[in-house]
N, C-alpha and C positions, 0 to 999 in steps of 0.2 A: 360849165363844161371844162374839161381838163385835157389839154393837148401837151404833147411832149416830143422832144427829139430824143433819139437814141443812136448809138453807134460807137465805133472805135475812136480812139484819140485822133485828133487832127483830121476830121472828116467834114468839118464845116458847121457843126452844131451851133457854136457861139456866133459865128458870122450870120447864120440864118436867124437866130434869136434876135440879134441886133436889128436885122432887116424887118423882122416882125414887129419889133418895138416901134419902128417908124411907121409901119402900115396900120397897126392896130393899137392906137394910143390909149384906148379905154380899157384895155386888158391889163391883167396883173401878170408879171413875169418873175420867174425865179431863175436868177442868172447862174448860179453855181451850187454845186454840192462838194465836189472833190477839193477844190481850192479852199473852200471854207474849212473843211476838215484839216487840210494841210496847215492853214493859218493857226488852227487850234493846237498845232504841234505834232501832228501825226504824219508819218511818211506815207506816200501814196504810190500807186502802181507797183513797181517791183520793189519798192521800199516799204510796202504795206505789210500789215500783220492782222491778227484777229481784231485788235482794238481799232485799227483803221477802218476795216470793213464793217465792224459793228457801228461805228460812228456814221459811216456813209449810209448804211442801211437805215439807221435811225433818221437821218436827214430825208431819205426817200419816203419813209413812213410819214414824217411830218408834212412833207410837200404834197403827198397824195391825199392826206386826210384833213388838213387844217387850212384849206383855202377858203377865204370869205368872198372872193370876187366871183362874178358870174362867169367869167372866162379867165382861165389861168393857163399860161404856157410855161413849161419847164424846159430848162436846158438839157437835163438828163432825167431819166426815170428809173423805176425799179428794175427794168430790163438791164440797164447798165450795172446796177448794183449786183444783180444775179450773175451776169456774164463775167464781170471782173472778179467777183468773189470766187466763182468756180475755176477761173483761169489761175488765180493765185493759189487755190487749193491744189490744183494739179501740179504746181511748181513747188509745193511743200511750204509755202509761205503763210498759208491760212489753214486752220483746222477744218476737218470735214463737217463738224457740227455747225460751223458758221455758214457753210454752203447749204446745209440742210435748213438752217434758219432763213437764208436768202431765198431758197426755193419756196418755203412757206409764205414769206412776204410777197414774192412774185405772184403766187396763186391767189392771194388776198387782194393785192393792190392793183394788179393789171386790169381788173374789172372797173376800177375807178377812172381809167383813161378812156377818153372818147376817140382820140386819134393818136397814133404813135408814128412819128415821122422818122424813118430809118435813113440816116445819111450814109449812102454807099461810098466806099473809099476810092473807087476808080476815078482817076484824074485829080485826086487831091494829094499832093505830096506831104510826106511826114516832115514837119518843120518844128524846130525847137522854139518853145516860148519861155524856156527857163523853168517850166513846171512839168509839162507832160513828158512821158517817156518817149524817147525817139529810138527805142530798140525795135528794129523792124520785125524780129521774130516774135516779140511780145505783141506787137500790133497785129501781125498775121494770125496769131493764136486767138486774139480777141475777135477778129473778123470771122475766122472759122467757127468760133463758138456761137456767134450771132447766126451764121448760116445754118449751123446744126440745130439751133433753137427754132429757127423759122421753118426748117424742113419737117418739124414734128407737127402733128395734127392738133394744134391748140385751138380751143374755142374762141380765142381772142385774135387769131391771125387776120381776120377781116379788118381789124383796126390798123394794121401795119401798112404804111404807105412808103414805098421806096423812093428816095430822092436821089437823082443822078443829074449829071450835067453841071453847067456853070450856075452861079448864084441866081441869075435871072431865071433860068429854066427851073431851078428848084423852087423859087418863089412862085412861079406860075403854077406849079403843081400844088404847092401849099394853098394858094388862094383858091384854086379850082376845088380842091378837096374840102376845104372849110366851107365854101359857098354851097357845095352839094349837101354837106351835112346840115347846114343851117336851113336849107330848103326842106329837108326831110323832117326837121323838128317843127316846122310850121304847120 
């Protein structure tokens, strides 16, 4: 099974992934995509370009297709790759063809995900960690793009679970959702 978080920067994905690592110690976890690409020498977010997004999309492709564990949880998924790529394209930082490629990957890879946990931004302040963009307009653009994507009638929308509230409330929702899915699989 393949679970993932998705959402704008600084909405609690990494915090929840860490909590899940403590709760589900037999699972495999993929901690990062964007920071890995940044360590490889590529600018991210508003410093991104075609090469950055292609590397990020390649990481998503690998994470969605090359897992050997029975259960894997991703810090980010192809939805992030698509949303951020389309946002950067609208700002003239990434070419249209890269967004077309991201769209094709989204259409292929989203079906590999069993549950997509969307970390809603309400109540989560935008805080600098030295890596993420703290540009509030950029963050809002990303949030709006998620909402626009979710408003469309995609065949995979039943997989999206919105997480809101504090960490404890979000973890309760995660546990409930996973337990329901495991019962269905039995």
